[in-house]
N, C-alpha and C positions, 0 to 999 in steps of 0.2 A: 743859018743864024739860029741862036738859041731862042726858042719860042717862050721860055719863061721870062725873059727879059722884057722889062717895059720900055717903049721907045724914049721915055723921058728919063729913065734911070739906066745909063749905059754901063754901070758896074754893079755887082752884086752887093747888096746891104748886109748888115749883121743878121745872122740866122735867127729864126723866131725861138724865142726861149721857151723851155719845156724839159722836164726831166725825161731823158730817154733811157734811164736805167731799167733793167729787166725788174719785174715785180718781185720783191724780196719777200713778200708775206704771202706765202701759199702753205696751206694745210692739206694733210693726207689722212683720209681715214681708210683703213684697212679692217675688213671684218671677215673671219673664217668661222665656218661651222665644222663640228665633228662629222656631221653627214655628208659634207663635200668639201674636204680639205683641199682638192686640187683646183676649186674655183673660188678664190675669195672675191669679195666684193670690195672694189677700191673706188673711192670717191675724192675728187681734189676740189678745194674751194679756198677763196680768199678771205673767208669770214670765220674767225675764230669760233664765235658763237654758233654758226651753222656747223662747223665741223664737231662741236661738243653735242649738238642736237642729234646729229647723224649717229655719232658713237653711242648716245643714250637709245636711240631707236634700234640700232643693230643690237645691242646688249639686252634690250627687252625681248628681241627675236631669238636669245640665246647663242649668240655669236662672241667669240673672243675677239676684242677690239683693239687696235693699236691706233692711237692718233700721232701723227708726225709732222713737223715743221720743217720747212725747208732751210738748208744752211749751205748756200752756194750750190753746189751740184749733187749734195747729198742729203739725206733725210736724218733729222735727229728725232728720238722718240720723247713726245710730251707726256703721254699718259697711255696706260694699259688698263683694259676693263675686261673682267672675267665674266662674261654673261652668263654662263651656265652655272656658276658659283652664285651669283646674285639670285638667279631664278631659284635655285634649290633652297638658298637662305629665305627667300620671300615664300615659296611654298611651305617651308618648316614653320615659319611664323604664322602664316594663315592657318596651317592644320593645329598648332598650339591653341591659337585664338578660337577655332571651330571646338576643339576639346575642352577648353575652359567655359565657353558658352554651353555646351551640351551638359558638362558637369553642373553649372550653375542651374540650368533648367531643371536636371534630374534632381538636384536637392530641393529646388522650389517645389516640384511635384511630390516629393517624398514628405516634406513638411506640410503641404497641404493635405496629403493622405493621412498623416498622423493627427492633424487637426480634426479633420473628418471622423477618424476612429474614435478621438477622445470625445467629440460631440455627440456621436451615436451612442457610446457607452453611456454618457451622462444622461441622454434622454431614456435609455433603456432603464437606468438605475431609478429615474424619476417616475417613470411609468410603473415600474414594479412596486415602488413605495405607494404610489397611488392605488394600486390594486390590493395590496395587503392591508390598508387601513380600512376602517369601518366607514360605511356610507355615512353620510351627513344625515342627522335626525330630523325627520319631517313630520313625525307624528305628534299629536297634541300631547301634552303634559311631558314632553322630553322622553319618552318611552323608546327604548331601542327594539323591544320585541313586541309583537302583537298580543293583544289581550286574550284572544282565542284564535284558534284554525278553523276554518269552517268545515263542514263534514267532508266535502267534495276533495279537499286537498290533504285529507290524511293518508 
């Protein structure tokens, strides 16, 4: 006797509904590095966003990444990411930004040094003019010279 049958149900009823088709939504991420071309990293997932995240992570590590989707029994390419080119582009942009910042800092320091030189030159000119002018008259009757010189100072 068939044990799946219920004693009150002598014949098989309608089967339980449900989609029994194979998952048609599958993504594969293949990443290969120049340092190890014979050992690519292959990850499969049913989530498109997770596949894109994996591709971005592999590309950040310098891998050439191919994102594929299933089509029956074969894979079709959705996206290709050239990780080494992206890394080189990012490094070039960072180097250009560093060079621009260093040039701006150098120009700022040169301008500060120029202002300092002008200030010191102006102070030297002011001091020289002060030394060349006659001292303020402090004698009575506004005389610049003494009336007489004592004997010890001759």
